[in-house]
Structures are given as structure tokens and as C-alpha cells.
MIDO-257492 format. One record per residue (C-alpha): residue in one letter; x negated, y negated, z. Coordinates in steps of 0.1 Angstrom, whole numbers, padded with zeros to 4 digits, always signed. Each point is the difference from the previous one (the first is absolute). Layout:
aXYZ ...
# end
This chain:
x+0032-0159+0153 x+0020-0004+0035 x-0027-0025+0015 x+0005-0023-0027 x+0040+0005-0002 x+0001-0010+0036 x-0023-0032+0000 x+0024-0011-0029 x+0030+0012+0018 x+0027-0025+0014 x-0006+0011+0036 x-0040-0012-0002 x+0012-0031-0015 x+0025-0005+0028 x-0029+0005+0027 x-0025-0023-0017 x+0031-0028+0000 x+0006+0007+0037 x-0035+0000+0006 x-0002-0036-0019 x+0030-0014+0019 x-0016+0012+0035 x-0032-0019-0009 x+0022-0032-0010 x+0017+0002+0035 x+0037+0000-0014 x+0024+0022+0018 x+0000+0036-0011 x+0025+0015-0020 x+0024+0031+0014 x-0019+0026-0023 x-0035-0008+0012 x+0011+0005+0037 x+0014+0030-0010 x-0032+0015-0020 x-0023-0016+0031 x+0020+0015+0022 x-0002+0035-0015 x-0035-0003-0001 x-0002-0011+0035 x+0015+0031+0012 x-0020+0024-0020 x-0030-0015+0015 x+0013-0005+0033 x+0010+0039-0002 x-0033+0010-0008 x-0017-0021+0027 x+0024+0012+0028 x-0013+0035-0007 x-0037-0009+0001 x-0011-0005+0037 x-0023-0030+0003 x+0019-0024-0023 x+0034-0023+0009 x+0016-0022-0026 x-0008-0029+0022 x+0006-0035-0015 x-0034-0012+0014 x-0033+0005-0017 x-0020+0029+0012 x-0038+0004+0005 x-0017+0019-0025 x-0010+0034+0009 x-0031+0016-0003 x-0010+0019-0036 x+0005+0032+0021 x+0037-0008+0012 x+0002-0011-0035 x-0009+0036-0014 x+0023+0018+0030 x+0032-0025-0005 x-0003+0008-0041 x-0002+0036+0008 x+0029-0003+0020 x+0023-0018-0023 x-0010+0026-0028 x+0005+0029+0023 x+0037-0012+0010 x+0010-0006-0034 x-0016+0033-0014 x+0018+0018+0029 x+0036-0016-0011 x-0010+0013-0037 x-0008+0034+0012 x+0033+0001+0021 x+0021-0009-0033 x-0018+0026-0020 x+0008+0027+0029 x+0035-0009-0001 x+0003-0003-0038 x-0015+0037-0002 x+0025+0011+0027 x+0031-0014-0018 x-0016+0012-0034 x-0003+0037+0014 x+0040-0003+0013 x-0016+0004+0037 x+0019-0032+0015 x+0036+0008+0007 x+0027-0020-0021 x-0023-0007-0028 x+0016+0020-0026 x-0016+0004-0030 x-0040+0001+0005 x-0015-0033-0010 x-0018+0011-0036 x-0022-0031+0000 x-0021-0016+0024 x-0004-0038-0002 x-0022-0018+0026 x+0002-0040+0001 x-0024-0021+0016 x+0011-0016+0032 x-0018-0033-0010 x+0014-0008-0037 x-0022-0019-0024 x+0022-0029+0005 x-0004-0003+0036 x-0039+0006-0005 x-0001-0029-0022 x+0019-0023+0021 x-0024+0008+0031 x-0027-0008-0020 x+0012-0033-0008 x+0010-0011+0034 x-0026-0022+0016 x-0006+0004+0041 x+0015-0029+0018 x+0028-0005-0025 x+0037+0005+0010 x+0010+0034-0008 x-0036+0015+0005 x+0005+0038+0013 x-0031-0001+0020 x-0020-0032+0015 x-0038+0003-0001 x-0019+0002-0031 x-0022+0032+0007 x+0032+0019+0010 x+0020-0010-0030 x-0034+0007-0023 x-0004+0035+0015 x+0037+0010-0003 x+0002-0010-0036 x-0032+0021-0005 x+0018+0030+0016 x+0031-0004-0017 x-0014-0001-0033 x-0017+0030+0007 x+0030+0017+0009 x+0021-0015-0030 x-0024+0016-0025 x+0000+0033+0018 x+0038+0004+0001 x+0007-0014-0035 x-0018+0026-0012 x+0018+0024+0023 x+0033-0014-0010 x-0003+0008-0035 x+0024+0023-0017 x-0017+0035+0008 x+0012+0015-0033 x-0013-0027-0023 x-0031-0014+0017 x-0034+0012+0011 x-0002+0008+0038 x-0025-0015+0025 x-0021+0031-0007 x+0001-0001-0037 x-0009-0037+0000 x-0029+0009+0021 x-0012+0028-0019 x+0002-0022-0033 x-0018-0033+0015 x-0027+0026+0011 x-0003+0013-0037 x-0006-0037-0013 x-0034-0003-0013 x+0001-0036-0011 x+0019-0025-0018 x-0004-0022-0029 x+0021-0030-0010 x+0002-0030-0023 x+0024-0020-0025 x+0008+0003-0036 x+0011-0033-0016 x+0022+0003-0035 x-0013-0032-0013 x-0035+0016+0002 x+0009+0031-0021 x+0000+0006-0036 x+0007+0029-0026 x-0023-0006-0030 x+0002+0018-0033 x-0029+0011-0017 x-0009-0010-0036 x-0004+0032-0015 x+0010+0009-0036 x+0025+0029-0002 x+0014+0021-0026 x+0035-0008-0017 x+0030+0007+0020 x+0030+0018-0018 x+0033-0018-0006 x+0034+0017+0006 x+0014+0019-0028 x+0037+0007-0011 x+0008-0037+0004 x-0001+0004+0040 x-0014-0032+0004 x+0035-0014-0002 x+0002+0012+0038 x-0028-0021+0012 x+0023-0031-0006 x+0033+0012+0014 x+0004+0002+0038 x+0014+0033+0012 x+0008+0032-0014 x-0002+0005-0039 x+0019+0033-0009 x-0011+0022-0027 x+0035+0006-0010 x+0027-0021+0013 x+0025+0024+0020 x+0031-0021-0010 x-0006-0001-0040 x-0025+0026-0002 x-0020-0019-0021 x-0038+0008+0001 x-0020-0035+0007 x-0033+0017-0010 x-0010+0031-0024 x+0020+0030+0014 x-0034+0017-0004 x-0009-0013+0038 x+0030+0019+0009 x-0015+0034+0003 x-0034+0003+0015 x-0024+0025-0014 x-0004+0031+0025 x-0032+0001+0020 x-0004+0035-0015 x-0005-0014-0035 x-0022-0031+0009 x-0037+0005-0003 x-0014-0013+0034 x-0034+0013-0011 x-0003-0024-0027 x+0003-0031+0028 x-0031-0015+0013 x-0008+0008+0036 x+0005-0025+0029 x-0035-0015+0012 x+0001-0004+0038 x-0022-0030+0017 x-0027+0020+0009 x-0005+0013-0034 x+0003-0033-0019 x-0035-0010-0009 x+0014-0034-0017 x+0016-0009+0033 x-0031+0006+0020 x-0019-0020-0026 x+0022-0030+0006 x+0000+0004+0035 x-0040-0001+0002 x-0001-0030-0023 x+0027-0019+0021 x-0020+0011+0030 x+0030+0018+0016 x+0002+0029+0023 x+0033+0012-0006 x+0019+0013-0031 x+0034+0016-0003 x+0029+0005-0026 x+0035-0010+0005 x+0010+0035+0003 x-0021+0008+0030 x+0003-0033+0018 x+0037-0005+0005 x+0008+0026+0024 x-0023-0017+0026 x+0010-0035-0012 x+0037+0009+0008 x-0010+0007+0041 x-0014-0035-0002 x+0034-0013-0010 x+0018+0018+0028 x-0025-0019+0024 x-0001-0033-0013 x+0038-0002-0005 x+0010+0016+0032 x+0019+0030-0021 x+0020-0025-0017 x+0030+0018-0010 x+0009+0002-0039 x+0024-0028-0016 x+0029+0019-0016 x+0023-0034-0005 x+0000+0010-0037 x+0016+0032+0007 x+0039-0001+0000 x+0017+0001+0030 x+0018+0032-0008 x-0034+0021-0001 x+0006+0026+0027 x-0040+0003+0010 x-0005-0027+0027 x-0039+0010+0006 x-0023-0031+0003 x-0033+0018+0007 x-0027+0016-0022 x+0001+0038-0008 x-0015+0022+0024 x-0026+0010-0024 x-0011-0035-0007 x-0003-0007+0035 x-0024+0031+0007 x-0036-0005+0006 x-0020-0007-0029 x-0034+0017-0007 x-0030-0007-0021 x-0037+0003-0008 x-0025-0023+0001 x-0030+0017-0022 x-0035-0014+0001 x-0024+0000-0030 x-0029-0024-0008 x+0014-0029+0025 x+0038+0001-0012 x+0027+0016+0017 x+0029+0011-0021 x+0036+0006+0010 x+0018+0030-0007 x+0032+0013+0009 x+0001+0029+0024 x+0017+0030-0017 x+0001+0026+0027 x+0035+0004-0002 x+0008-0007-0037 x+0021+0024-0018 x+0010+0008-0039 x+0035-0014-0012 x+0018-0006-0034 x+0000-0036+0007 x-0039-0002-0001 x+0000+0013-0035 x+0033-0018-0015 x-0016-0037+0013 x-0030+0007-0021 x+0024+0012-0035 x+0023-0028+0006 x-0025-0026+0001 x-0010+0011-0034 x+0037+0000-0011 x+0004-0036+0011 x-0031-0015-0018 x-0002+0021-0032 x+0023+0005-0031 x+0018+0031-0004 x-0024+0011-0026 x-0031-0005+0022 x+0019+0018+0028 x+0009+0029-0017 x-0039+0007-0005 x+0000+0010+0037 x+0024+0030-0003 x-0016+0033-0001 x+0013+0011-0031 x-0007-0029-0021 x-0018+0005-0034 x-0016-0033+0005 x-0008+0005+0034 x-0025-0026+0020 x-0032+0013+0009 x-0019-0004+0032 x-0026-0024-0019 x+0024-0020-0013 x+0016-0008+0034 x-0035-0004+0016 x-0006-0027-0028 x+0031-0021+0011 x-0016-0021+0029 x+0014-0006+0034 x+0012-0040+0010 x-0010-0011+0035 x+0002-0031+0017 x-0029-0009+0030 x+0003-0023+0027 x-0019-0006+0032 x+0007-0011+0033 x-0025-0001+0031 x-0021+0033-0005 x+0025+0016-0023 x+0001+0007-0037 x+0034+0013-0010 x+0007+0016-0033 x+0036+0003-0014 x+0009+0018-0031 x+0025-0018-0023 x+0027+0019-0015 x+0020-0027-0021 x-0002-0037-0014 x+0024-0024-0014 x-0017-0033-0007 x+0037-0020+0007 x-0004+0010+0040 x-0010-0023+0023 x-0038+0001+0011 x-0021+0025-0016 x+0029+0018-0014 x-0010+0034+0012 x+0027+0024+0015 x+0003+0034+0016 x+0017+0030-0013 x+0020+0019+0025 x+0021+0029-0005 x+0025+0008+0025 x+0019+0034+0006 x+0037+0002+0013 x+0006+0006+0034 x+0006+0037-0005 x-0030+0005-0012 x-0021-0017+0024 x+0017+0018+0030 x-0014+0032-0012 x-0025-0004-0024 x-0015+0034+0005 x+0031+0015-0011 x+0011-0027-0025 x+0021+0024-0022 x+0027-0002+0025 x+0002-0035-0003 x+0002-0004-0039 x+0032-0009-0014 x+0003-0028+0026 x+0011-0035-0021 x-0002-0036+0006 x+0034-0009-0011 x+0010-0032+0021 x-0016-0035+0009 x+0013+0003+0038 x+0006+0025+0023 x-0018+0027+0023 x-0003+0026-0027 x-0008+0002-0038 x-0008-0037+0002 x-0028-0023-0008 x+0008-0017+0033 x-0011+0030+0018 x-0032+0006-0021 x-0007-0039+0007 x+0006+0003+0036 x-0023+0030+0005 x-0027-0018-0021 x+0002-0027+0029 x-0004+0023+0028 x-0027+0024-0017 x-0017-0018-0027 x+0000-0035-0004 x-0027-0008+0025 x-0023+0023-0018 x+0011-0016-0033 x-0005-0037+0010 x-0035+0007+0013 x-0010+0018-0032 x+0015-0030-0019 x-0021-0023+0021 x-0033+0018-0002 x+0005+0000-0039 x+0010-0036+0001 x+0034+0013-0021 x+0034-0017-0002 x+0022+0031+0008 x+0010+0037-0006 x+0019+0013-0030 x+0023+0029+0016 x+0014+0030-0022 x+0028+0019+0020 x+0002+0039-0012 x+0008+0036+0014 x-0027+0015-0016 x+0020+0011-0029 x+0015-0037-0011 x-0007-0036+0003 x+0030-0019+0014 x-0015-0036+0000 x-0024-0028+0006 x-0005-0027+0023 x-0028-0027+0000 x-0009-0009+0041 x-0023-0034+0001 x-0022-0003+0029 x+0021-0026+0013 x+0032+0024+0001 x-0021+0025+0018 x-0012-0023+0025 x+0036-0012+0009 x+0009+0036+0012 x-0033+0005+0015 x-0008-0038+0017 x+0032-0016-0001 x-0005-0023-0023 x-0006-0005-0037 x-0031-0023+0000 x-0032+0021-0001 x-0020-0018+0021 x+0008+0018+0030 x-0006+0035-0014 x-0035-0015-0017 x-0011-0016+0033 x+0007+0033+0018 x-0017+0021-0028 x-0030-0024+0004 x-0003+0005+0041 x+0006+0034-0002 x-0032+0003-0021 x-0021-0021+0022 x+0013+0021+0032 x-0009+0031-0020 x-0035-0012-0013 x-0007-0008+0040 x+0011+0037+0009 x-0021+0012-0025 x-0032-0019+0008 x+0005+0011+0034 x+0003+0035-0007 x-0033+0000-0024 x-0017-0016+0024 x+0006+0026+0025 x-0008+0028-0026 x-0023-0017-0026 x-0005+0014-0035 x+0024+0032+0007 x+0032+0010-0014 x+0033-0005+0025 x+0033+0013+0001 x+0026-0030+0011 x+0034+0006+0015 x+0024-0031+0002 x+0031-0002+0021 x+0023-0031+0009 x+0017+0012+0030 x+0037-0015+0003 x-0004-0012+0036 x+0014-0027+0021 x-0032-0020-0012 x-0008+0018-0032 x-0037+0013-0004 x-0021+0020-0020 x-0022+0031+0007 x-0034+0002-0023 x-0019+0031+0003 x-0032+0006-0019 x-0017+0032-0003 x-0037+0005-0017 x+0007+0029-0024 x-0025+0017-0026 x+0006+0005-0039 x+0005+0038+0006 x+0028-0010+0027 x+0020-0027-0024 x-0003+0030-0026 x+0016+0024+0024 x+0025-0023+0008 x+0009-0013-0036 x+0003+0035-0015 x+0020+0015+0029 x+0032+0005-0022 x-0019+0004-0032 x+0013+0038-0004 x+0038-0008+0009 x-0001-0033-0023 x-0012+0023-0032 x+0022+0026+0009 x+0031-0023+0000 x-0014-0018-0031 x-0001+0034-0019 x+0037+0007+0010 x+0014-0033-0009 x-0021-0003-0035 x+0008+0038-0008 x-0036+0004-0004 x-0014+0036-0002 x-0020+0012+0031 x-0031+0001-0018 x+0002-0035-0009 x-0012-0026+0023 x+0008-0036+0006 x-0031-0023-0005 x-0029+0015+0022 x-0017-0020+0024 x-0034-0009-0002 x-0023+0025+0017 x-0030-0028+0005 x-0013-0005+0035 x+0028-0012+0025 x-0012-0034-0001 x+0008-0003-0037 x+0033+0016+0002 x+0033-0014-0009 x+0016-0012+0034 x+0032+0006-0015 x+0024-0013-0029 x+0021-0032+0004 x+0024+0007+0030 x+0036+0006-0010 x+0021-0005+0034 x+0032+0017+0002 x+0027-0019+0006 x+0012+0017+0031 x+0023-0024+0011 x+0028+0021+0012 x+0031-0022+0004 x+0011+0026+0029 x-0026-0023+0020 x+0026-0015+0017 x-0001+0026+0030 x-0038-0006+0001 x-0007-0023+0026 x-0034-0020+0002 x-0019+0018+0023 x-0023-0028-0003 x+0019-0025+0017 x-0001+0017+0035 x-0039-0006-0002 x-0008-0035+0020 x-0036-0019+0002 x-0010-0016+0028 x-0022-0029+0007 x-0020+0020+0022 x-0008+0025-0026 x+0003+0000-0037 x+0006+0037-0005 x+0029+0021+0007 x-0004+0036+0016 x+0009+0025-0029 x+0004+0037+0009 x-0016+0020-0027 x+0022+0026-0014 x-0010+0034+0005 x+0021+0025-0023 x-0018-0005-0027 x-0033-0015+0007 x-0022-0029-0017 x+0008+0001-0037 x-0037-0003-0005 x-0012+0029+0019 x+0013+0022-0032 x+0018+0033+0010 x+0024-0003+0032 x-0018+0036+0008 x-0035-0014+0004 x-0019+0018+0025 x+0003-0011+0038 x-0037-0006+0001 x+0005-0028-0025 x+0017-0022+0027 x-0030+0003+0019 x-0023-0016-0025 x-0014-0034+0008 x+0024-0027-0011 x-0007-0015-0034 x-0012-0038-0004 x+0033-0020+0002 x+0007-0036+0000 x+0035-0010+0011 x+0013-0037+0001 x+0032-0019+0005 x+0011-0028-0016 x+0025-0028+0013 x+0007-0035-0016 x+0017-0030+0006 x+0015-0022-0024 x+0000-0042-0004 x+0020-0013-0024 x-0010-0043-0004 x-0015+0005+0036 x+0031+0018+0015 x-0001+0036+0014 x+0025+0018-0020 x+0011+0039+0000 x-0004+0001-0037 x+0001-0031-0027 x+0031-0010-0017 x+0008-0025-0031 x-0037+0000-0003 x-0015-0022-0030 x-0030-0005-0018 x-0006-0033+0022 x+0007+0017+0033 x-0031+0015+0023 x-0001+0035+0013 x-0025+0007+0027 x-0006+0035+0016 x-0014+0004+0034 x-0013+0039+0002 x-0016+0021+0026 x-0018+0030-0011 x-0005+0027+0029 x-0022+0030+0001 x+0012+0031+0019 x-0029+0024+0014 x+0009+0037+0004 x+0013+0022+0010 x+0034-0026-0005 x-0011-0006-0036 x+0000+0038-0010 x+0034+0003+0015 x+0010-0029-0018 x-0012+0013-0031 x+0011+0034+0002 x+0038-0016+0006 x-0002-0021-0030 x-0012+0027-0024 x+0027+0023+0013 x+0026-0028-0007 x-0015-0004-0037 x+0002+0040-0006 x+0037-0001+0014 x+0011-0028-0023 x-0022+0013-0034 x-0001+0039+0005 x+0027+0015-0022 x+0018+0023+0023 x+0024+0028-0017 x+0019-0023-0024 x+0007+0030-0021 x+0012+0022+0026 x+0035-0001+0016 x-0009-0032+0020 x+0004-0023-0026 x+0029+0022-0015 x+0021-0005+0033 x-0007-0036+0003 x+0033-0019-0005 x-0016-0030-0021 x-0020+0027-0023 x+0036+0020-0006 x+0018-0035-0007 x-0025-0008-0026 x-0001+0035-0017 x+0040-0002-0002 x-0003-0033-0016 x-0028+0013-0023 x+0026+0030-0011 x+0027-0027-0006 x-0028-0020-0023 x-0006+0033-0018 x+0041+0001-0008 x-0001-0035-0010 x-0027+0000-0024 x+0012+0031-0017 x+0031-0021-0006 x-0016-0030-0013 x-0023+0023-0024 x+0033+0013-0014 x+0015-0038-0003 x-0033-0005-0020 x+0004+0028-0025 x+0036-0013-0005 x-0005-0037-0002 x-0036-0005-0008 x-0025-0023+0015 x+0001-0037-0005 x-0033-0018+0006 x-0004-0038+0004 x-0010-0020-0033 x-0038+0002-0003 x-0006+0024+0031 x-0014+0027-0021 
# end
């Protein structure tokens, strides 16, 4: 990056112009004399200190090869001695050993004596021309070669030692590289193809909620000014989870257990299958890489909104993990459930989806105490609707929630239920957040603006990817606080793209999605070629470095190991479910299959908690200190030693386990360069369907032991981001932000009591035709 900036700089252009003026024989400008005089002085100072050379104006005879080597060594020794002296002096000053230096120097910065600009000018100057620092072709060539070596050495030494790799680190990483693979992807050569497969009818919205689809912005369930209900007041009170019969619902089928999906892949001659829920976490990291960590676009947020963060949440930036499960020639992508935990939002999402798409009478049949309760057989008879699509070697499945023929495209859209901030911040202890209400359009608290901003940072990237996989038009969002629904909003794909990609034209997001799949395809091909016909566990992580890059780790695993990881927290999840659903101890949640591990369920649909703590303003980007060098495509990570590897199970494992032979592991780094219409860009902007996007990629394989060290560090970063750590203890209660939300929730409960009293006195007014 710095080299490219220099060669396009005004200094470089001035030098080129001066050289041209010199060739034309015109009078040299003043600036040219100053620059050449400076270069002459630098070169002459080196020559005067190296015996055997004098800056004479007459050509010197060509020395012998042995003399050339000796001369080069003397020049290098002279410059390295200078560098060593500067470093020693800096160390003395830092330690405070030099009298009169005042405060010790905290940061050491070493600057190359021969700068890049001067080196470039030396390379352009021809022997015998006016201003040439040395006369004699061989002497100049030898000096330039020596200076190039010195500049390369001092450049790496001159980096900020706190933010970049040291010489020793670069050497270690360079020695760990096994091989490089590179290529180009062209957007015009990629296509996302729908598969014409007949699917079941898709439900439509109930209670007249389809009005929301064709009105931008938030649609209040009840107008706060006039207190008139826009929809049936039945929507205002959510059926408690203790009354909803979740056992009557169908079980989610993962990609590895979907025989229909596998059959489609075999028919289409594809290798990889996945669902929208299992693929989005990995695709998010490709977005970070290809967009060079593009900040979110919050221009549609009011100027008075207090939160100024423009980054994705810490949870969203955490490493993504997945399983690639092999069976009969097809690899299925399953989400990694190692750190999954139960919460009330998982249950509530299922019940609210039924509420929004069923008539009131049909929805009441899911109540546990209903006299006309729906049977599991009736529920199983209701077919699921899916969209299937393909690109490259992928076959993708997306479950369809709702449909309206008046919407553009396929008319499909996704249903999303969004809990208020007080619930999301402490979902394990959601009871403390009950009562928090959405009362305003704008503001930092109790507002739709707060919920929309948090969705931009924590959810829109995942939602937009799911919409693209399912070929949908957008998402229908219901805002609630577990007890009540406050309002609804339809967010189209173009509106989400405006916040994520900075433009409402979906061409940029569509193209990035296709390029992400193409890159992912190549990574999976390389891993499956190294470990053929074996199930693999993957970790993907894009690092926020000066030049963003991605870590990819692939580790062969057995079916028993997959089952152990996927069911690691099963007992805790069941215990929590019994508590929030108020079930007797003897009553169990749906038992997991007890068949062979290869046939076991890899986990239900992931429900990522929105741990998008607004107090992240104090959380600095730790990844920003990671740099990437042209010498090596991997950065040195120090693996955490306090907790141990998440994959190792208990941190109290015997010490002798560490002496076991290292597991098979494929570690790679991926870097990319973007070209838009033939020009290099950091990230494409103002992209249209007629533009062309080319991605130059380089995949570097890292060997042991560096590979294992980087893998352990990546696993520990994921564990730190995803593990729930004492949210029910005093740590959460003591948090200032949590306390603030709990105070607002308490005020909200008081406000609701007053509203209920007014309803008793004045009655409830409903918009004509809303019931």
C-alpha cells in the first residue's frame, strides 16, 4: 500500500518530470537542484566512509567480482553500524540513562537512512548524466543493489514495534509458509441460479399485517398519541412461553440430515450443501474481507442519536466455526454448536412466527390448555416450504416464512422477532428487563431508532445474507419485550444494503455475495483435497489489520467428536428450558436421537444472541494492531494460556495430553485485492449492474508448529466472544449500562399500569376494520 502511494505521489511525479527536463537539456529548476544535491550528499557521505571509493567525476575502471562483493559488504556494514548506533542510543534514552532526556522514551522508532524516495531517484539516475551521484556503471549498480538490501532491512526494523511484526516474527512466519495459491475471480463470470423445484404453499400474514409491507418505516400497533389500535389488540399481549406447546412444533432439520437436499445435490452433481442459517456466519467474514471492514452507514439515523459507533458488534466479528460433514460423496455444512446456550428468545421466535401467520382461532390451538389442541400428527402433516439455489459446487436451502404476491421478485420475505434492548443485553436474566417499552420514534432509549440502530450493527448482515440465499425481498420485523408487541416494520433488501454497503442499489451486495461463495468454494476444494472423504471442522476469521486478511483452519474430525461438540451444553440447555417453560423435572424436552453418531442431529437452527452491548464504545479494536507484511501473509499470534484450547474440553485435562502428537490441521491465510472496472480500489463503491468487479486472491498454507499456535489463538478468541460468563452474577448487575436499562424497565412497568387504568376508564378504540 505504501509503495503504491509513493509512486503516485507528487514527489515521484516531480522526480519524473525533473528527469525528463534533464534529458531535454533545459535549465534545471531550483527544486531539482535541491533534491539532487540532497541525494549527492547522502551518497557521498557513504562513499567517504568506505575505503576504496572516491566520488570523482571521472569514470572508474570496473573492479573484479571479489572486489565487488567486498565493496557491498563494506557498505552494508557501514549502514548497519549506523542503525545499531541509533538503536543503542534510543534504548539508552528509553531507560532514562542519558542525562537531560527528561521522561524516558516509551516507543522506539527507527527510520531508514536511505528513504524510499531517494532510492527511487537513485534508480532513475543514469551514469554520465548531470546530477549522477557516482560515475561508473558498475559502481552505481553495486551501490543500488546494496542500498536496496539495506532499505528492505531498515524498513522492517523501522516499523512501530507495538503494532507490527518484528524481524524475528517475520522470519518465523516466512519459514512457516508451505506454499501459495493465487488466482482471479471475475464478477461477470459468476451466477446465482435458482432451482426449479416445486415447494409447498407459503403462508401469508394474518391480522391485516400486510399493510406494513407497503409502508416505509415503523407501523405502530397502537398510536401513542391518539391511543388507537391500528391492528387487533389481541396482538398486544404475547402468549407466555409457559402456555405455548412447543412440543407440537416440527423439529428443525439440519443440512446433514436433510435427505431431500442431499438428493438434489446428487442430481445436480454438486459437492456442498447448506442452509441459510448454517452459512451466514462464515459468509459474514467474507464480507469483512472483500469490503475491507466497511463501516456501517448510519445516515438514516437522526443526528441527535447518542451512539456514534460505526462497527459491527463484537459477537458478529468473532471467528465463525462450522462442520463439513461427509456422507456418500456430498459434504453438508452444519453450524458449530459448541457454545450454544438456551434462552427465551429461541422459544419466543417460534411461537410468534405462528402468531403472525395464523388466524387467531388456529393459533389458540397451540395453547397447552386448549380443548381443541393441535396434535403432533396434524403439525407434521403441514409441509415446509423451501427455496433451493445453486452456485459453483453449492446447493443452498432456505426455509420460507411468508409470502405476498404484490411484493417484487418472488414475493417471499422472512419473519424476524426483535426483542428490546433490555432483554437482549441480559437474556439469561430476562425477567429483570421485562417492562421496558418502546414509546418514541427517536432517542437513545425506549425508541424504535435504538432498535433499528442495534439491528444494523448486530443483525442486518446476517439477515441480508439469508434473504439473498432464499431469493427473498426483505424481512418483516416485530418489536417486542417478551410480554407485548409494540410495532412492526418491513425492511427491504435495498434498505439493508444501504446500511451495510452504503448504497440502495443491490448490485454491490449481490456481487459480493457471489464472490464470497466463489472464494469459499475454492477454500473447501483445497481442504477436501487434502483430507478426502473425511468430515472437517472449520474456523474462519477475518482480522482487522492494515491489510485485512482471513484465517482458515480445517481439522479432520470423526462423527463421535462432532457429536460430543454439538451436545456439549445439552444438559444446561435442557435445565434452562425446564425453568423458563415451568416444566416438571421428570418432563423432558424432545429427546435427541440415540442412533449412531453419524446419524445424530448436529443441532437445531442456531439462534445467535444479540450480545450487541452498546457499552462497546470502550472496546477498542484489538485486531487493528495486527498488520500484514508483504514478506509473510500471516501475523504472529500469542495463544492464550489461561483457559486452554476450547476444543480440548475441560481445562483441567492431564498435563500428559499436551505431549500427544499434534492433530492433523490445515491452516491457511487469504488476502485479496479488489479491482473495479480495471482499477485497484480498497473496496467498490457506487457499484451498478454494468460495473465489473475482479478479485485477485492469494491463499497461503502455514505449516506446523506455527499453524497450531494460530489455531489455538483463534479458538480462544471465539470462546471469549461466545461463552456466557457469569451474566447472572454481580458482574452484570454492577454494569452501569445494565443498571440503566433495569431502571428504565422499572419505569416502564409503572407506565404500563397507568395505561391499563386508562383503558379501563376510557375503553379501547380500534381502527375500523382492524379486528
